[in-house]
N, C-alpha and C positions, 0 to 999 in steps of 0.2 A: 621116516614115516613110521612110525609108531611114535615118532616125534614129528609128525606129519611130513614135513619136507625138510630135509637137512641140507642138502646141497646138490649141485648137479654138475653137469657134464662139461668136460673140456675135451674137445675133439681136435686132434692134430690133423691138419690137412683139410679142414673144412670149416664150416661156420660153427658158431657157438650156440649152444642151447643147453640149459642145465636145470636140474631139479634138486632141491635140497634133500639130503638124506644121509644115511650112514654107510660107510664102506669099511673095508679092512685094509690097512696099508700094505705093508710088505709081506706078509706071510700068507695066511690062508686065502685071502681074497684081495689083496691090495692091487695087484695088477690083473684085473679081470680080463685083460684082453689077450694077449698072446695068440696070434692066429693059429688055428688048428691045422692048416695045410702046411706042407713043406714048400716054402717059397723058393723058386729057382734062384740061382746065384745072380746077383745084380738087381733083384726086385727092389723097387722103391720102398723105403721104410717110411711109414706114415704113423705118427703118434697122435692119439686122441685122448685128451684128459677130461675127466669129469668127476663128480662126487655125487653118489646116489646111494640110497638104501639098497641092500642086497637084491630085493625082489625087482626093483626098477632097473638096477644095474644089469641084471641077467637079461632083461628084455632088450636093453640098449646094446649090450655086448653081442647078443644073438643077431641083431641087425648088422653090426659091424662084421661079424663072422660070415654072414650070408654073402656080403659083398666080397670079402676076402677070398672065400673059397671059389668064387666065380671069376676072379681076376688075378691070374698068376703073376702079373707084372707088379702087383702091389702086395706089400706085407703090412697089415694094420696091427698096431699094438695099442690096445686100449688100457688106460690106467685109471682105476677108480680110487680117488683119494679118500682118506678116512673121515674127512669132514669138509664142509664147504669152506670153513676158515682156513684149513690147511691148503686147499687148492687156491684160494685167494692169495694167500701169502706167497705161494710158489710162483704164481703168475705175475705178481707185482714186485717181488724182491728176489726171486730165485735167479740162479746163474744160467739156467737153460730154459728154453721155451718149447712147447709142443708144435706139431704141425697145425693142429686145430684144438679147440677146447669148447666145451659147453659151459657157458658162464652166465651168471646172473647179470642182468643189464646194468644194475647200479655199479658194477665193477668196471665197466668199460672205460670211463675216464682215466682211472688209475692204471689200467692195463695199457691203454693207448699211449699214456705219457711215457712209457718205456721205449716207444719207438719201433716195436717189432710187430704189433698188430696191424694187419693190412686193412685199409678202408675197403668196404664192400665192392666199390666199383673197380678196384684194382684186380679183383679176381672174378667179378661178375659185371663186366662193362655194360652200360646201358645199351650201347649200340648193338651189342650181340645178344643180350638177354633182357630185352625190354619187357617181355611178358613177366619175368620174375620180379621186375620192379613195379609191376602194376599192383598198387596197394589194394584196390577193391577186388581184384581178381585173385589175390594171393594171401595177404595177411590182414588181420584186423588193424585198423589205423592206429589205435593206442599202442599196440605192440611194435608197429613199425617205427613210431615216434620214439619209443623207449630205447631203441638201439642207436640213437644219434648222439654224437659227441661234437659239440660246436657246429651243429647243422650237417655233419657228415655221417653217413650210415657206416657203422663199424662192424656190423654183424647181421645175421639173418635170424629172426625169431624162430624158435622150434616148438616151445610149449609154454604153458602158463597156468597159474591158478589164481583165483580171486576169493574174497570172503563175502559171506552172506549171512542172513539170519536163518538159522535152522530151527524149526519149531515142530512140536508134537501136537497135531490137531486134536488128538484124543484128550490130551491134558487140557488144552485151551477150551474145547467145547464142554468138557465136564465142569469147568469153572465159569461157563457162560460167556466166554470170549469167542466172538464169531469170526473175527478177521485177524490176520497177522498184523501187529502194530507197525505203523509207519514212522512214528516219532519216539524219542526216548521217554517222553512223558506218558505216551500210550503203553510203552513197555512197563513202566512203573505201575500204572493202573492195572494192566493185565496180570503182572506178577503178584500184586496184592490179592487179586481175586483168586488166583490159583492157590496161593498160600492159605488164604482164609477158607477156601472150600475143601482143603485137604486133598486136592487132586494131585499134588506133587510139589516140586520146587519151581518157583516162578521163572527164575532166570539164573544162568551161570555165565560168566564172561568168556569161558573157553570150553571147547568140546573135548579137549585132551589135556594131559598133564604136563605139556611142554612149557616151561617158564617163558621161553622166547615167544611162543604163540599167545600166551596170556598177555604179555606186554604189547605185542603187536595189535591185539584186539583193542586194548586200552588206547593205543596210539591212534587208532581210527577215531575214537571219541575226541582225542586231543586235536586232531586235524579239523574235525567238524567245529571245534570251539575256537579255531583260529591259531592254535599253537602247534607244538611238535613235542616229541619225547626223546627219541634217540636219533643221533646223526652220526656221520662218519667220524666226528671228533669226540663223540661221547654224549652225555646228557645235554639236551637242548638248553641254551641259556634263557630261552623264553618258556616259562613253565605255567603261564596263566591257564592254558588249555588243559594241562595235566592236572592242575589243582581243581579245576571245574569238574573234570571227568572223575577224579578220585572222590570228590565231595558227593557227586551224584551216586556213585556206587556205594559209598559208605552209608548214605541215606537209605538206599534201596536194601542194603544188607542188614544194617544194624537198627535203624529207626523203623523201617517198614517190615523188616524180617521176611522179605520176599525174594531174596536172592542168596546165592552162595558165593563166598569170596574165593574159595579154593577152586582151582581149575579142574574140576571133575565133572563128569557128565553121566549121572545115573539115568536109567531109562525114563524116570518120571520127571525129568526136567522139561518145563514147558517151552523155554526159549534159550538159545545160546548162539554165539558167533562162531562160525567155522568155515573151513575150506572145503573144496571138492572132496578131498580125501577124508575129512571128518564126516561129511555127509554119507559117503559110500561105506565108511566103517560102521556107522550107526545102522545103516540099512542092512549091512552084512550080519549084524547082530540081531536082526529081526525087529529093530525099533521103528515104529511108524513115524517117520519124520518127513517134513516137506521144507521147501526153501522160499524165502522172500528177500527182496532187496534189504540191505542193512538199514535200520532206522536212522533218522537224522535228528539234529537239533530242531529242525522243522522239516516239512516234507520236501523242501527245495534243496536241502543240504544233506543228502544221503550219501556222503562220500564213503568209499570203501577202499580196500587195498588190493593191488595186483602184484604178483611176482612173476617175472618173465625170465626164461632161459633162452639163450641165443647161441648160434654157432659162429665162432670167429676163426679166421685163418691168420697164421703168423708168417713172417717173411720166409720165403723159400727160393730155391733156384728157379729163375724164370723159365728155364728149359723144361722143368718138371711141373709147371703150373697146371697144364692141361690134365695131367694125371690126378693131381691132388684135387683139382676143381671137380673132377668127375666123382670123387669120393664125397665131397661136400654136397654136390647136387643129389647124390643118392640118399644121403642122410636126411636132407631137407625135402625129398620128394614126397608127393602126396601119399603114396602107398606106405612109406615108412612112418609118416605122421599118423596115418590111419591106424596102423598096427600099434603104435605107441599109445594112442588115445584109447584103443579098445582094451589094452592089457594093463594100463597103469591108471592111477587116479589123477591124471593131469589132462588138461585140454590142449588140443593141437592148435598151433598158431595159424595153420591154414584154414581160411574161412569156410572152405567147402567140406571139411571133414565132419563137422558137427552134424550137419543135416544129410550126410551121405547115408544111403539106405543100409549099408553094412554096419556103420557105426550105430545108427538108430536101432537096428536089430540087436546088436551086442549090448546096448544100454537101454533096451526098450522100457523096462520098468522104471528107470530113473531119468529118462530123457527130458521130460517136462521140467523136472526139478533142477537138472543140470543146466537147463537153458537159462535159469536165473543167473548162474555164475558167468554166463556169456553176456547176458544183457547188461549187467552192472559194470562192464568194462568201460563204458562211456563216462561213468562217474568215479572211476578208480584212480588212485594215486599210486605210483610205483614205490614200493618199499625200498629203503636203502639198507643194504646189508654189508656195505663196504667199510673199510677201515675199522674203527672201533664201534660201529653201529651194532653189529650182531652181539659182541661180548656185552655191550651195554644193555641190549634187550634181554639177554639171558640173566644178567645180574639183577636188573630191576624186576624181572618177572618172578624171581625167587622172593623178593621183598614186598611186592605189591599187595599180596593177600593180607599181610599184617597191617598195611595202611588202610585197606578197605574195611577191615575189622575194627579199626580204631586202636590197635595195639601200638602203632608207631605213627608219627606225624609224617606228612608228605615231605616236609623240609628235611627230616632225618634221612629219608630214602633218596630223594631227588637232589643229590649233590655230587 
């Protein structure tokens, strides 16, 4: 995050929940965990893998350390991988596995195929922990569904982020635009008014300079058009949606001169697509922005994207399961998710965190706008960052501005 979410967490001995971000491998910050207490001889070693930006990693590691210091029979070693791609490769092709890991949910089929990831009910049996399995009482239903592989729950959601339309009401109102657009045609009309009035730039596709996020925003338009862009195998073989989306953006940028092709977000941009982190970063810079559901081809097709991190547990000695399970329950506990949501730009998977009075107070100025990111979950499609999907997103994201500007054809780039 300053490439907003790079990757997230792998927790050994508990469930998986991850956030994309940057870390430092083996030197200055690679293994962010090393418990600070001196564990007694014979203490159970629990490894937790994840991949996060330094700021988020420090929050997560502090949560691990707090448990570690209070429980001398456990020694937790947290390992922050330098990128989510590195963590994914280690979980799907490495020779060792952690106790637990915070993983993106799209990774679960590939991780599960190796045979070491334990189904959720093996370490959280329904007959013992039925309350934890209560979807309405514990997790948002779309997040719960996202951790299934072949109908089997393979992890427990920890946090997530979604994408919405971020807009500057001052810029829109100066141009005579009274409401946030609900369709892409309305976006084009509003962007033209903003450009013609001199109030600023009408629209930019991304709120930050990450090529991956630029491409993921474009992919949302592809989904709405009935196509795809990047899959675990690479570029989607069905590119009708991508061609339609690129043609729309080219028209908006070149013909109407009402948008920016480059993924930059100056303060005078009227509208852009962004994540929770993008919104909070703009607010932190003092930019007056608000949020609305992402526009659609029509008002009924306002599909957006969600990215979910979950905690998964790997095969362990059955005699030690109760100890490791206790670590996982601690990580997934309401209080830990509350702290995480208060101190990071991610939303907690626990349904009761968002409207908790302490969280409301911590995010008081932003709570109503953050609610949009929660409300759009029902129309969200889970992003795939497994296999070659993320490298494809990054590669295409570097090339797409040239297509939108008309410098290259879609056929040259989408191959």
